[in-house]
C-alpha positions as protocol buffer text, in pm:
chain_id: "A"
residue {
  index: 1
  type: MET
  ca { x: 477 y: -3126 z: -245 }
}
residue {
  index: 2
  type: ALA
  ca { x: 244 y: -3061 z: 46 }
}
residue {
  index: 3
  type: PRO
  ca { x: -112 y: -2956 z: -38 }
}
residue {
  index: 4
  type: VAL
  ca { x: -197 y: -2585 z: 1 }
}
residue {
  index: 5
  type: PRO
  ca { x: -385 y: -2531 z: 329 }
}
residue {
  index: 6
  type: THR
  ca { x: -751 y: -2441 z: 291 }
}
residue {
  index: 7
  type: ALA
  ca { x: -707 y: -2097 z: 453 }
}
residue {
  index: 8
  type: GLU
  ca { x: -438 y: -2013 z: 196 }
}
residue {
  index: 9
  type: ARG
  ca { x: -659 y: -2134 z: -91 }
}
residue {
  index: 10
  type: ILE
  ca { x: -942 y: -1915 z: 44 }
}
residue {
  index: 11
  type: LEU
  ca { x: -709 y: -1611 z: 58 }
}
residue {
  index: 12
  type: ARG
  ca { x: -583 y: -1673 z: -297 }
}
residue {
  index: 13
  type: ALA
  ca { x: -936 y: -1701 z: -434 }
}
residue {
  index: 14
  type: ALA
  ca { x: -1049 y: -1390 z: -245 }
}
residue {
  index: 15
  type: ARG
  ca { x: -754 y: -1191 z: -372 }
}
residue {
  index: 16
  type: ALA
  ca { x: -809 y: -1306 z: -730 }
}
residue {
  index: 17
  type: LEU
  ca { x: -1172 y: -1188 z: -713 }
}
residue {
  index: 18
  type: PHE
  ca { x: -1063 y: -866 z: -541 }
}
residue {
  index: 19
  type: GLU
  ca { x: -798 y: -800 z: -810 }
}
residue {
  index: 20
  type: ARG
  ca { x: -1037 y: -862 z: -1098 }
}
residue {
  index: 21
  type: GLU
  ca { x: -1358 y: -700 z: -974 }
}
residue {
  index: 22
  type: GLY
  ca { x: -1300 y: -515 z: -647 }
}
residue {
  index: 23
  type: ALA
  ca { x: -1405 y: -568 z: -286 }
}
residue {
  index: 24
  type: ASP
  ca { x: -1776 y: -588 z: -363 }
}
residue {
  index: 25
  type: ALA
  ca { x: -1716 y: -898 z: -573 }
}
residue {
  index: 26
  type: VAL
  ca { x: -1568 y: -1090 z: -277 }
}
residue {
  index: 27
  type: SER
  ca { x: -1862 y: -1286 z: -137 }
}
residue {
  index: 28
  type: MET
  ca { x: -1835 y: -1604 z: 69 }
}
residue {
  index: 29
  type: ARG
  ca { x: -2034 y: -1790 z: -197 }
}
residue {
  index: 30
  type: ARG
  ca { x: -1804 y: -1686 z: -486 }
}
residue {
  index: 31
  type: VAL
  ca { x: -1491 y: -1758 z: -286 }
}
residue {
  index: 32
  type: ALA
  ca { x: -1623 y: -2096 z: -185 }
}
residue {
  index: 33
  type: GLU
  ca { x: -1707 y: -2182 z: -547 }
}
residue {
  index: 34
  type: ALA
  ca { x: -1355 y: -2090 z: -655 }
}
residue {
  index: 35
  type: VAL
  ca { x: -1199 y: -2303 z: -383 }
}
residue {
  index: 36
  type: GLY
  ca { x: -1438 y: -2595 z: -418 }
}
residue {
  index: 37
  type: ILE
  ca { x: -1581 y: -2584 z: -63 }
}
residue {
  index: 38
  type: THR
  ca { x: -1907 y: -2479 z: 94 }
}
residue {
  index: 39
  type: PRO
  ca { x: -1952 y: -2113 z: 196 }
}
residue {
  index: 40
  type: MET
  ca { x: -1993 y: -2225 z: 555 }
}
residue {
  index: 41
  type: ALA
  ca { x: -1648 y: -2393 z: 548 }
}
residue {
  index: 42
  type: ILE
  ca { x: -1487 y: -2052 z: 507 }
}
residue {
  index: 43
  type: TYR
  ca { x: -1613 y: -1951 z: 853 }
}
residue {
  index: 44
  type: ARG
  ca { x: -1379 y: -2212 z: 1007 }
}
residue {
  index: 45
  type: HIS
  ca { x: -1092 y: -1992 z: 889 }
}
residue {
  index: 46
  type: PHE
  ca { x: -1238 y: -1640 z: 880 }
}
residue {
  index: 47
  type: PRO
  ca { x: -1518 y: -1531 z: 1115 }
}
residue {
  index: 48
  type: ASN
  ca { x: -1683 y: -1313 z: 852 }
}
residue {
  index: 49
  type: ARG
  ca { x: -1644 y: -1143 z: 519 }
}
residue {
  index: 50
  type: GLY
  ca { x: -1497 y: -833 z: 681 }
}
residue {
  index: 51
  type: ALA
  ca { x: -1219 y: -1041 z: 840 }
}
residue {
  index: 52
  type: LEU
  ca { x: -1142 y: -1203 z: 506 }
}
residue {
  index: 53
  type: LEU
  ca { x: -1122 y: -863 z: 331 }
}
residue {
  index: 54
  type: ARG
  ca { x: -910 y: -725 z: 614 }
}
residue {
  index: 55
  type: ARG
  ca { x: -666 y: -1017 z: 577 }
}
residue {
  index: 56
  type: VAL
  ca { x: -639 y: -962 z: 200 }
}
residue {
  index: 57
  type: SER
  ca { x: -578 y: -593 z: 262 }
}
residue {
  index: 58
  type: ASP
  ca { x: -325 y: -659 z: 542 }
}
residue {
  index: 59
  type: ASP
  ca { x: -136 y: -907 z: 325 }
}
residue {
  index: 60
  type: SER
  ca { x: -128 y: -643 z: 53 }
}
residue {
  index: 61
  type: PHE
  ca { x: 13 y: -383 z: 297 }
}
residue {
  index: 62
  type: ASN
  ca { x: 274 y: -630 z: 417 }
}
residue {
  index: 63
  type: GLU
  ca { x: 373 y: -724 z: 64 }
}
residue {
  index: 64
  type: ILE
  ca { x: 449 y: -363 z: -33 }
}
residue {
  index: 65
  type: ALA
  ca { x: 617 y: -295 z: 305 }
}
residue {
  index: 66
  type: HIS
  ca { x: 856 y: -586 z: 247 }
}
residue {
  index: 67
  type: ARG
  ca { x: 947 y: -449 z: -95 }
}
residue {
  index: 68
  type: TRP
  ca { x: 1011 y: -109 z: 58 }
}
residue {
  index: 69
  type: GLU
  ca { x: 1211 y: -246 z: 348 }
}
residue {
  index: 70
  type: ALA
  ca { x: 1438 y: -435 z: 107 }
}
residue {
  index: 71
  type: LEU
  ca { x: 1546 y: -97 z: -33 }
}
residue {
  index: 72
  type: ARG
  ca { x: 1675 y: 28 z: 300 }
}
residue {
  index: 73
  type: LYS
  ca { x: 1980 y: -193 z: 326 }
}
residue {
  index: 74
  type: GLY
  ca { x: 2247 y: 73 z: 321 }
}
residue {
  index: 75
  type: GLY
  ca { x: 2278 y: 351 z: 67 }
}
residue {
  index: 76
  type: ASP
  ca { x: 2124 y: 693 z: 28 }
}
residue {
  index: 77
  type: PRO
  ca { x: 1798 y: 760 z: 215 }
}
residue {
  index: 78
  type: ILE
  ca { x: 1689 y: 1014 z: -49 }
}
residue {
  index: 79
  type: ALA
  ca { x: 1725 y: 753 z: -325 }
}
residue {
  index: 80
  type: HIS
  ca { x: 1532 y: 511 z: -103 }
}
residue {
  index: 81
  type: LEU
  ca { x: 1246 y: 759 z: -62 }
}
residue {
  index: 82
  type: LEU
  ca { x: 1231 y: 807 z: -439 }
}
residue {
  index: 83
  type: ALA
  ca { x: 1231 y: 429 z: -495 }
}
residue {
  index: 84
  type: ILE
  ca { x: 957 y: 378 z: -232 }
}
residue {
  index: 85
  type: GLN
  ca { x: 734 y: 629 z: -409 }
}
residue {
  index: 86
  type: ARG
  ca { x: 800 y: 463 z: -745 }
}
residue {
  index: 87
  type: ILE
  ca { x: 689 y: 129 z: -601 }
}
residue {
  index: 88
  type: TYR
  ca { x: 381 y: 301 z: -461 }
}
residue {
  index: 89
  type: LEU
  ca { x: 291 y: 423 z: -811 }
}
residue {
  index: 90
  type: ASP
  ca { x: 365 y: 81 z: -963 }
}
residue {
  index: 91
  type: TYR
  ca { x: 144 y: -88 z: -705 }
}
residue {
  index: 92
  type: ALA
  ca { x: -143 y: 158 z: -759 }
}
residue {
  index: 93
  type: LEU
  ca { x: -143 y: 107 z: -1135 }
}
residue {
  index: 94
  type: ALA
  ca { x: -92 y: -274 z: -1121 }
}
residue {
  index: 95
  type: HIS
  ca { x: -349 y: -340 z: -843 }
}
residue {
  index: 96
  type: PRO
  ca { x: -612 y: -69 z: -864 }
}
residue {
  index: 97
  type: HIS
  ca { x: -883 y: -250 z: -662 }
}
residue {
  index: 98
  type: LEU
  ca { x: -647 y: -346 z: -380 }
}
residue {
  index: 99
  type: PHE
  ca { x: -500 y: 6 z: -386 }
}
residue {
  index: 100
  type: ASP
  ca { x: -845 y: 169 z: -363 }
}
residue {
  index: 101
  type: HIS
  ca { x: -953 y: -54 z: -78 }
}
residue {
  index: 102
  type: ALA
  ca { x: -629 y: -8 z: 110 }
}
residue {
  index: 103
  type: PHE
  ca { x: -581 y: 366 z: 65 }
}
residue {
  index: 104
  type: SER
  ca { x: -901 y: 531 z: -62 }
}
residue {
  index: 105
  type: ALA
  ca { x: -1207 y: 346 z: 66 }
}
residue {
  index: 106
  type: ARG
  ca { x: -1359 y: 458 z: 394 }
}
residue {
  index: 107
  type: ARG
  ca { x: -1323 y: 169 z: 641 }
}
residue {
  index: 108
  type: GLU
  ca { x: -1383 y: 149 z: 1014 }
}
residue {
  index: 109
  type: ASP
  ca { x: -1063 y: -59 z: 1057 }
}
residue {
  index: 110
  type: ALA
  ca { x: -844 y: 185 z: 863 }
}
residue {
  index: 111
  type: ARG
  ca { x: -546 y: 328 z: 1047 }
}
residue {
  index: 112
  type: ARG
  ca { x: -581 y: 690 z: 1162 }
}
residue {
  index: 113
  type: PHE
  ca { x: -312 y: 960 z: 1168 }
}
residue {
  index: 114
  type: PRO
  ca { x: -141 y: 1041 z: 1399 }
}
residue {
  index: 115
  type: GLU
  ca { x: -221 y: 789 z: 1677 }
}
residue {
  index: 116
  type: ASP
  ca { x: -205 y: 464 z: 1480 }
}
residue {
  index: 117
  type: PHE
  ca { x: 100 y: 572 z: 1292 }
}
residue {
  index: 118
  type: HIS
  ca { x: 292 y: 689 z: 1599 }
}
residue {
  index: 119
  type: ALA
  ca { x: 211 y: 349 z: 1753 }
}
residue {
  index: 120
  type: ARG
  ca { x: 377 y: 193 z: 1442 }
}
residue {
  index: 121
  type: ARG
  ca { x: 62 y: 16 z: 1326 }
}
residue {
  index: 122
  type: SER
  ca { x: 132 y: 91 z: 959 }
}
residue {
  index: 123
  type: PRO
  ca { x: 371 y: -154 z: 799 }
}
residue {
  index: 124
  type: THR
  ca { x: 409 y: 77 z: 500 }
}
residue {
  index: 125
  type: LEU
  ca { x: 444 y: 421 z: 660 }
}
residue {
  index: 126
  type: ASN
  ca { x: 679 y: 276 z: 922 }
}
residue {
  index: 127
  type: VAL
  ca { x: 929 y: 219 z: 641 }
}
residue {
  index: 128
  type: VAL
  ca { x: 893 y: 574 z: 510 }
}
residue {
  index: 129
  type: HIS
  ca { x: 924 y: 714 z: 863 }
}
residue {
  index: 130
  type: ASP
  ca { x: 1239 y: 514 z: 933 }
}
residue {
  index: 131
  type: THR
  ca { x: 1392 y: 622 z: 605 }
}
residue {
  index: 132
  type: VAL
  ca { x: 1313 y: 988 z: 687 }
}
residue {
  index: 133
  type: VAL
  ca { x: 1481 y: 942 z: 1027 }
}
residue {
  index: 134
  type: GLU
  ca { x: 1791 y: 796 z: 854 }
}
residue {
  index: 135
  type: GLY
  ca { x: 1797 y: 1095 z: 618 }
}
residue {
  index: 136
  type: GLN
  ca { x: 1771 y: 1337 z: 907 }
}
residue {
  index: 137
  type: GLN
  ca { x: 2047 y: 1159 z: 1104 }
}
residue {
  index: 138
  type: ALA
  ca { x: 2271 y: 1170 z: 800 }
}
residue {
  index: 139
  type: GLY
  ca { x: 2207 y: 1544 z: 768 }
}
residue {
  index: 140
  type: LEU
  ca { x: 2037 y: 1500 z: 430 }
}
residue {
  index: 141
  type: LEU
  ca { x: 1685 y: 1597 z: 533 }
}
residue {
  index: 142
  type: ARG
  ca { x: 1581 y: 1897 z: 742 }
}
residue {
  index: 143
  type: ALA
  ca { x: 1473 y: 1862 z: 1099 }
}
residue {
  index: 144
  type: GLY
  ca { x: 1105 y: 1816 z: 1173 }
}
residue {
  index: 145
  type: ASP
  ca { x: 865 y: 1548 z: 1291 }
}
residue {
  index: 146
  type: PRO
  ca { x: 952 y: 1244 z: 1080 }
}
residue {
  index: 147
  type: TRP
  ca { x: 588 y: 1123 z: 1091 }
}
residue {
  index: 148
  type: ASP
  ca { x: 466 y: 1453 z: 952 }
}
residue {
  index: 149
  type: ILE
  ca { x: 729 y: 1441 z: 675 }
}
residue {
  index: 150
  type: ALA
  ca { x: 643 y: 1075 z: 593 }
}
residue {
  index: 151
  type: MET
  ca { x: 275 y: 1171 z: 574 }
}
residue {
  index: 152
  type: ALA
  ca { x: 356 y: 1468 z: 347 }
}
residue {
  index: 153
  type: LEU
  ca { x: 538 y: 1230 z: 109 }
}
residue {
  index: 154
  type: TRP
  ca { x: 249 y: 986 z: 113 }
}
residue {
  index: 155
  type: VAL
  ca { x: -16 y: 1255 z: 61 }
}
residue {
  index: 156
  type: HIS
  ca { x: 181 y: 1395 z: -228 }
}
residue {
  index: 157
  type: SER
  ca { x: 216 y: 1062 z: -408 }
}
residue {
  index: 158
  type: HIS
  ca { x: -133 y: 947 z: -324 }
}
residue {
  index: 159
  type: GLY
  ca { x: -288 y: 1272 z: -447 }
}
residue {
  index: 160
  type: LEU
  ca { x: -109 y: 1253 z: -779 }
}
residue {
  index: 161
  type: VAL
  ca { x: -203 y: 886 z: -825 }
}
residue {
  index: 162
  type: ALA
  ca { x: -567 y: 952 z: -736 }
}
residue {
  index: 163
  type: LEU
  ca { x: -590 y: 1242 z: -979 }
}
residue {
  index: 164
  type: TYR
  ca { x: -423 y: 1039 z: -1253 }
}
residue {
  index: 165
  type: ARG
  ca { x: -658 y: 743 z: -1200 }
}
residue {
  index: 166
  type: ALA
  ca { x: -957 y: 979 z: -1195 }
}
residue {
  index: 167
  type: GLY
  ca { x: -861 y: 1102 z: -1546 }
}
residue {
  index: 168
  type: ARG
  ca { x: -744 y: 1447 z: -1432 }
}
residue {
  index: 169
  type: PHE
  ca { x: -423 y: 1423 z: -1637 }
}
residue {
  index: 170
  type: SER
  ca { x: -419 y: 1409 z: -2016 }
}
residue {
  index: 171
  type: TYR
  ca { x: -85 y: 1224 z: -1997 }
}
residue {
  index: 172
  type: ASP
  ca { x: -34 y: 868 z: -2101 }
}
residue {
  index: 173
  type: GLU
  ca { x: 126 y: 649 z: -1832 }
}
residue {
  index: 174
  type: ARG
  ca { x: 483 y: 720 z: -1946 }
}
residue {
  index: 175
  type: ARG
  ca { x: 435 y: 1099 z: -1940 }
}
residue {
  index: 176
  type: PHE
  ca { x: 256 y: 1079 z: -1606 }
}
residue {
  index: 177
  type: ARG
  ca { x: 545 y: 881 z: -1457 }
}
residue {
  index: 178
  type: THR
  ca { x: 784 y: 1148 z: -1574 }
}
residue {
  index: 179
  type: PHE
  ca { x: 564 y: 1421 z: -1419 }
}
residue {
  index: 180
  type: TYR
  ca { x: 529 y: 1217 z: -1096 }
}
residue {
  index: 181
  type: GLU
  ca { x: 909 y: 1175 z: -1066 }
}
residue {
  index: 182
  type: ALA
  ca { x: 972 y: 1547 z: -1129 }
}
residue {
  index: 183
  type: SER
  ca { x: 705 y: 1655 z: -879 }
}
residue {
  index: 184
  type: LEU
  ca { x: 836 y: 1416 z: -615 }
}
residue {
  index: 185
  type: GLY
  ca { x: 1191 y: 1551 z: -681 }
}
residue {
  index: 186
  type: ARG
  ca { x: 1067 y: 1906 z: -620 }
}
residue {
  index: 187
  type: LEU
  ca { x: 904 y: 1799 z: -292 }
}
residue {
  index: 188
  type: LEU
  ca { x: 1220 y: 1617 z: -174 }
}
residue {
  index: 189
  type: ASP
  ca { x: 1434 y: 1921 z: -272 }
}
residue {
  index: 190
  type: GLY
  ca { x: 1222 y: 2126 z: -35 }
}
residue {
  index: 191
  type: LEU
  ca { x: 1279 y: 1873 z: 244 }
}
residue {
  index: 192
  type: LYS
  ca { x: 1657 y: 1856 z: 204 }
}
residue {
  index: 193
  type: ALA
  ca { x: 1876 y: 2005 z: 478 }
}
């Protein structure tokens, strides 16, 4: 078996720190210690800490986008939208630090609506948009700007997840998931043609 390239080992160590302790815990020194290299050696692969964090975040976006895209192979677009939002919830609860950095932390490199999304710079919302378009073309979803509809779905799910994680629900996780599904169903019912 070929050895794991240094850049990949750096990314794995950075992600492990990120997952356990959040973005603030990812320092070049701590990553280097975990990999067994000097902090300066990291700069051969990543120009700065921001680039390393951006790569961890981008990899995270791509990971969830691939899972969402796998759902779109034929079938009912409404069912796909529900499944996408379930995966979003699963991801938020399983990876809270990555989720916060990707979707809740203010960052200069964060994508902005509508320009970045219309330019298809979001690997995740591209999938939702394309699924909305499929639903509209099949006559299942009402007409309207598919980007605006995709954003409405995201805002709905994100808002519920953020409120749950902030302790604004007295529900345990099982009851929250039930509420989340029902609320999402009501939103999709309103979007149906």
